[in-house]
C-alpha positions, -999 to 999 in steps of 0.1 A, spaced: -751 353 91 -751 327 118 -716 312 112 -681 318 96 -662 288 85 -625 292 71 -607 265 56 -574 279 66 -551 269 95 -557 305 110 -585 327 102 -564 356 88 -589 366 59 -616 372 85 -623 403 107 -627 383 139 -634 414 160 -663 422 136 -678 387 139 -672 386 180 -691 421 179 -718 405 163 -718 371 183 -708 352 149 -688 321 157 -657 318 137 -646 281 128 -611 274 112 -589 242 105 -556 242 122 -533 216 109 -553 207 80 -524 205 57 -497 199 82 -494 159 71 -494 167 32 -469 196 37 -446 175 58 -445 148 36 -440 171 3 -409 184 23 -394 150 29 -402 141 -7 -385 173 -18 -355 162 3 -354 129 -11 -356 141 -44 -326 164 -41 -305 141 -23 -310 114 -45 -307 136 -76 -340 123 -89 -350 157 -109 -315 160 -123 -316 123 -135 -351 127 -151 -341 157 -168 -309 140 -184 -330 111 -195 -357 131 -211 -329 150 -227 -313 120 -240 -281 120 -221 -266 89 -212 -288 68 -235 -277 49 -267 -290 58 -301 -322 36 -310 -304 18 -338 -276 9 -318 -269 -27 -307 -258 -28 -271 -232 -55 -259 -227 -61 -223 -191 -64 -213 -180 -95 -195 -186 -98 -158 -216 -70 -160 -254 -79 -162 -269 -79 -193 -295 -50 -182 -268 -26 -172 -256 -5 -200 -241 28 -180 -205 29 -176 -191 33 -143 -164 58 -150 -161 92 -132 -185 110 -155 -209 80 -159 -246 85 -148 -239 59 -118 -216 84 -103 -230 117 -118 -266 110 -102 -254 89 -71 -265 115 -46 -266 109 -9 -288 92 18 -308 109 43 -302 85 72 -273 96 95 -276 133 82 -289 159 105 -322 181 96 -322 217 107 -359 226 114 -365 264 116 -400 266 134 -411 237 152 -450 240 151 -475 217 138 -457 212 104 -422 213 118 -429 186 143 -444 164 115 -415 167 94 -394 157 123 -412 129 131 -407 113 95 -370 124 94 -363 108 126 -381 75 112 -356 76 84 -328 78 107 -320 117 106 -308 137 137 -329 169 145 -316 204 152 -344 228 163 -345 265 161 -376 281 174 -377 309 200 -411 301 210 -404 265 221 -387 256 251 -361 227 255 -384 207 277 -410 205 248 -385 188 225 -366 167 248 -362 135 229 -335 112 220 -320 124 186 -336 160 188 -315 188 200 -326 226 204 -299 250 192 -291 286 206 -292 303 174 -304 302 134 -267 306 128 -257 275 148 -285 258 130 -274 267 97 -238 260 104 -244 224 119 -273 212 95 -270 189 65 -304 200 53 -325 227 66 -364 230 63 -382 263 73 -416 263 85 -422 299 99 -450 321 96 -446 352 76 -441 381 100 -422 411 102 -399 391 124 -392 360 100 -391 379 67 -355 377 55 -343 356 84 -327 331 60 -303 354 43 -276 349 18 -252 352 48 -270 325 68 -269 303 36 -230 311 33 -229 295 69 -239 262 57 -214 232 51 -204 229 14 -220 195 14 -253 207 28 
């Protein structure tokens, strides 16, 4: 065996010590999925903020749609392509959602993926709150980015929270029921 190549960000599935003992180089691919993961994270935030899955499910279930045989008549003053009502329980209000611009995103873990999520979120117009005890304030000193002192502070102050931690004995369970209970009712 002349080489071990691992398509993971870290070669956790390779006995590095045994490879080193035999002078076998080990390659791995740090950051290989960071962009895709960051984009998916933002996509999921947009989906929930704009209530896209809920609206899709209602549409597929036939809610808020007229029976196929009905003749739809547009009220005076409305565009002919708008058939949804505008009352309290109308889909316009039920699925209105919120926008990300102007909201705060708490990022737990500011490594490769957390930083990429942060860049996209800032481009959308979100402020960032960072909790990562291994990243110094000087490393994130940018306008619109603020390092918080504790995970609880981040949970209390954020409109959205995105967690990008490695699974370790220190991180398992850190976002507990109690931490989630600290969040704003609108988060």
